C-alpha positions in Angstrom: -46.8 -120.8 175.8 -43.5 -122.6 174.4 -43.5 -121.0 171.1 -44.2 -117.6 172.5 -41.0 -118.1 174.8 -39.1 -119.4 171.6 -40.5 -116.4 169.7 -39.3 -113.9 172.3 -35.6 -115.3 172.4 -35.6 -115.3 168.6 -36.6 -111.5 168.7 -34.1 -110.7 171.2 -31.3 -112.3 169.5 -32.5 -110.6 166.2 -32.7 -107.1 168.0 -29.3 -107.8 169.5 -27.7 -108.3 166.3 -29.3 -105.6 164.4 -28.6 -102.9 167.0 -24.7 -104.2 167.1 -24.5 -103.8 163.6 -26.7 -100.7 162.3 -23.9 -98.1 162.6 -21.5 -100.4 160.4 -24.2 -100.9 157.8 -24.8 -97.4 157.4 -21.2 -96.4 157.2 -20.4 -99.2 154.6 -23.5 -98.3 152.4 -22.3 -94.6 152.5 -18.9 -95.7 151.3 -20.3 -98.0 148.6 -22.7 -95.1 147.5 -19.8 -92.7 147.1 -17.5 -95.1 145.3 -20.8 -96.0 142.7 -21.1 -92.1 142.3 -17.6 -90.8 141.8 -15.5 -93.8 140.3 -15.7 -93.1 136.5 -15.9 -96.5 134.3 -13.4 -95.0 132.0 -10.9 -94.4 134.6 -11.5 -98.2 135.5 -11.4 -99.6 132.0 -7.9 -97.7 131.4 -6.4 -100.3 133.6 -7.8 -103.5 132.6 -6.3 -104.6 129.4 -2.4 -104.7 130.0 -1.6 -108.3 130.3 -1.3 -110.1 133.8 -1.5 -106.6 135.7 -5.0 -106.5 134.3 -6.2 -109.4 136.4 -4.8 -107.9 139.6 -6.6 -104.5 138.6 -9.8 -106.1 137.7 -9.7 -108.1 141.0 -9.3 -104.7 143.0 -12.1 -103.1 140.9 -14.5 -105.7 141.5 -13.8 -105.6 145.2 -14.5 -102.0 145.7 -17.5 -101.5 143.5 -20.7 -101.8 145.5 -23.6 -103.7 144.5 -24.7 -107.4 143.5 -23.8 -109.1 140.3 -26.7 -107.2 138.6 -24.8 -104.0 139.1 -21.2 -105.0 138.1 -22.2 -107.9 135.2 -23.0 -104.8 132.7 -19.3 -103.5 133.4 -18.1 -107.2 132.6 -20.1 -107.1 129.3 -18.2 -103.8 128.5 -14.8 -105.5 129.3 -15.5 -108.3 127.0 -16.5 -105.7 124.2 -13.4 -104.0 124.6 -11.4 -106.9 124.1 -10.3 -107.7 127.7 -8.9 -111.1 128.1 -11.0 -114.0 129.8 -8.9 -114.1 133.0 -9.6 -110.2 133.6 -13.3 -110.5 133.0 -13.5 -113.6 135.2 -11.4 -112.1 138.1 -13.5 -109.1 137.9 -16.9 -111.1 138.1 -15.8 -113.8 140.7 -14.7 -111.3 143.2 -17.6 -108.9 143.1 -20.0 -111.1 145.3 -17.0 -111.6 147.8 -15.9 -108.2 148.4 -17.5 -104.8 148.6 -17.1 -101.7 150.8 -20.3 -102.6 152.9 -19.5 -106.3 153.4 -16.1 -105.7 154.4 -17.2 -103.4 156.9 -19.9 -105.6 158.3 -17.5 -108.6 158.4 -15.4 -106.5 160.8 -18.9 -105.5 162.8 -19.5 -109.1 163.5 -16.8 -111.4 163.0 -13.7 -109.2 163.9 -10.5 -107.9 162.1 -9.1 -111.6 161.8 -12.0 -112.7 159.6 -12.1 -109.2 157.6 -8.3 -109.3 156.7 -8.5 -113.2 155.9 -11.6 -112.3 153.7 -10.1 -109.6 151.7 -6.5 -111.4 151.2 -7.9 -114.7 150.2 -11.0 -113.4 148.1 -8.2 -111.4 146.2 -5.6 -114.1 146.1 -8.5 -116.7 144.7 -9.8 -114.1 141.9 -6.0 -113.3 140.8 -5.2 -116.9 140.5 -8.2 -118.0 138.7 -7.7 -114.8 136.4 -4.2 -115.8 135.5 -5.0 -119.6 135.0 -8.0 -118.5 132.8 -5.6 -116.1 130.6 -3.2 -119.3 130.4 -5.9 -121.6 129.1 -7.1 -119.1 126.6 -3.5 -118.7 125.5 -3.2 -122.3 124.9 -6.5 -122.3 123.1 -8.3 -124.9 125.4 -11.7 -125.6 124.4 -14.3 -123.3 125.8 -11.9 -120.8 127.3 -12.6 -117.8 125.3 -15.1 -115.0 126.0 -18.4 -116.2 125.0 -20.3 -114.7 122.4 -23.4 -114.6 124.0 -24.7 -111.3 125.5 -26.5 -110.5 128.7 -28.6 -108.4 126.8 -30.3 -111.1 124.8 -33.9 -112.0 125.4 -34.7 -113.2 129.0 -31.0 -112.6 130.0 -31.2 -108.9 131.2 -30.8 -107.5 134.5 -33.6 -106.0 136.3 -34.2 -102.6 135.8 -32.1 -100.3 137.7 -28.9 -102.3 137.6 -27.7 -101.0 134.1 -25.4 -98.5 135.5 -27.5 -95.4 135.1 -25.8 -92.5 136.7 -27.5 -91.7 140.4 -26.8 -89.2 143.0 -25.3 -89.9 146.4 -28.6 -90.2 148.2 -30.1 -92.4 145.6 -27.1 -94.7 145.4 -27.1 -95.0 149.2 -30.8 -96.0 149.7 -30.4 -98.6 146.5 -27.4 -100.1 148.2 -28.9 -99.9 151.8 -32.0 -101.6 150.4 -30.5 -104.3 148.3 -28.2 -105.3 151.1 -30.3 -104.8 153.8 -33.0 -106.9 152.9 -30.6 -109.8 152.4 -28.5 -109.0 155.5 -32.0 -109.0 157.6 -32.8 -112.2 156.4 -29.5 -113.5 157.3 -29.6 -112.3 160.7 -33.1 -113.6 161.2 -32.2 -117.3 160.3 -29.0 -116.9 162.2 -31.1 -115.9 165.2 -33.4 -118.8 164.8 -30.3 -121.3 164.6 -28.7 -119.8 167.7 -32.0 -120.2 169.7 -32.9 -123.7 168.2 -29.6 -125.5 167.8 -28.3 -126.7 171.2 -24.9 -125.2 172.3 -22.0 -128.0 171.3 -24.4 -129.6 168.7 -22.1 -128.8 165.7 -18.9 -130.1 167.3 -20.7 -133.1 168.5 -22.1 -134.2 165.2 -19.8 -132.3 162.6 -16.8 -131.8 164.7 -15.1 -128.3 165.6 -12.1 -128.2 163.1 -11.4 -131.7 162.1 -11.0 -132.4 158.1 -14.8 -133.5 157.9 -16.0 -130.1 159.4 -14.1 -128.2 156.5 -15.8 -130.5 153.8 -19.2 -130.3 155.4 -18.9 -126.5 155.8 -18.2 -125.8 152.1 -20.5 -128.9 150.8 -23.1 -126.8 152.7 -22.1 -123.5 151.9 -21.8 -123.8 148.1 -25.1 -125.1 146.8 -27.0 -122.9 149.3 -28.6 -119.7 147.9 -26.8 -117.0 150.1 -26.9 -113.3 149.0 -24.2 -111.0 149.8 -24.7 -109.9 153.5 -26.4 -113.0 154.5 -23.2 -115.1 155.2 -21.8 -113.0 157.8 -24.4 -113.5 160.5 -24.8 -117.1 159.5 -20.9 -117.4 160.1 -21.2 -115.8 163.3 -23.9 -118.3 164.6 -22.0 -121.1 163.4 -18.8 -119.9 165.4 -21.3 -119.3 168.5 -22.4 -123.0 168.0 -18.9 -124.3 168.4 -17.7 -124.6 164.6 -14.0 -123.9 164.5 -12.8 -120.6 163.0 -11.3 -122.6 159.8 -14.5 -124.4 158.8 -16.3 -121.5 159.5 -14.2 -119.5 157.2 -14.4 -122.0 154.4 -18.1 -121.7 154.8 -18.1 -117.8 154.6 -16.0 -118.2 151.4 -17.8 -121.0 149.8 -21.3 -119.7 150.6 -20.9 -116.3 149.0 -18.2 -117.3 146.7 -20.5 -119.2 144.4 -23.4 -116.8 144.4 -26.0 -118.2 142.1 -27.2 -115.0 140.3 -23.4 -114.3 139.5 -22.9 -118.0 138.3 -25.9 -118.0 135.8 -25.1 -114.7 134.5 -21.5 -115.5 134.1 -22.2 -118.3 131.6 -23.4 -115.6 129.3 -20.1 -113.7 129.7 -17.3 -116.1 129.9 -19.1 -119.6 129.0 -20.0 -122.7 130.6 -16.8 -124.5 130.9 -14.8 -121.7 132.7 -17.6 -121.4 135.2 -17.8 -125.4 135.8 -14.2 -124.9 136.2 -14.7 -122.0 138.6 -17.0 -123.9 140.9 -14.4 -126.6 141.4 -11.7 -124.4 141.9 -13.6 -122.6 144.5 -14.4 -125.7 146.3 -10.9 -126.7 146.6 -10.0 -122.9 147.5 -12.5 -122.6 150.2 -11.2 -125.7 152.0 -7.8 -124.8 151.6 -8.4 -121.2 152.7 -10.2 -122.5 155.9 -7.3 -124.7 156.8 -4.7 -121.8 156.3 -6.9 -119.6 158.4 -7.1 -122.0 161.2 -3.1 -122.5 161.0 -1.8 -118.6 160.8 -4.9 -116.6 161.7 
């Protein structure tokens, strides 16, 4: 009887979250599909080989392109083949799991305007700072900081079928985006519903703290190694807020969990090399904590 009651509460919470977000999910998927169909790669590449400004352009491009790492990584390969600098490639790769039209809209739907604005600002700022740093290291000929000679197309490293950038119509693109994002987002909402029901209100502030220094460190240490795909982090962050975690640590969790997307990190090693990827992980740990602290102070 107890298990049935718990199951009903979880189902009720899951249904409530789903009904809240469905309109935004459809809107975000549709906008992402429009960009996927009509944004021409040739137009994008034109602005990605112009010194420091190319890092900014690459960050913006990575943010607006829909899809997971498998969708954007072939374009990163193309940038490398066209002679783009390491920082430009890195900025493009690293911002792609953090920002996309659909996840920005979903962030607004569940977390509100402050989290949405902060997610956009900090993600772009982090990618740009990282890209400029990588270009500097490459210019100073620091060991390991150059575009990798390996290729994603080598045996065993290719993306799954359907992610090579084939031209598709709006409806097909819409279905692909909704399917790819939807399954991970639904999983995130289900996990969030379980946490909301099973973890007592006030437990997180009691054992971790609501916004102290320890809360930021724990939020990032938990978020970075956890395998969270694009979309899952939003309902999980909402749940942490509901359970009493402060806005700053919750924002650190949001950035840390998806900013180190495991598929992106694995594939990025083949494009930019191992040392830059290790540097990125360390950078993002510090950046996620700092971003949460700034968020709690100014947002």
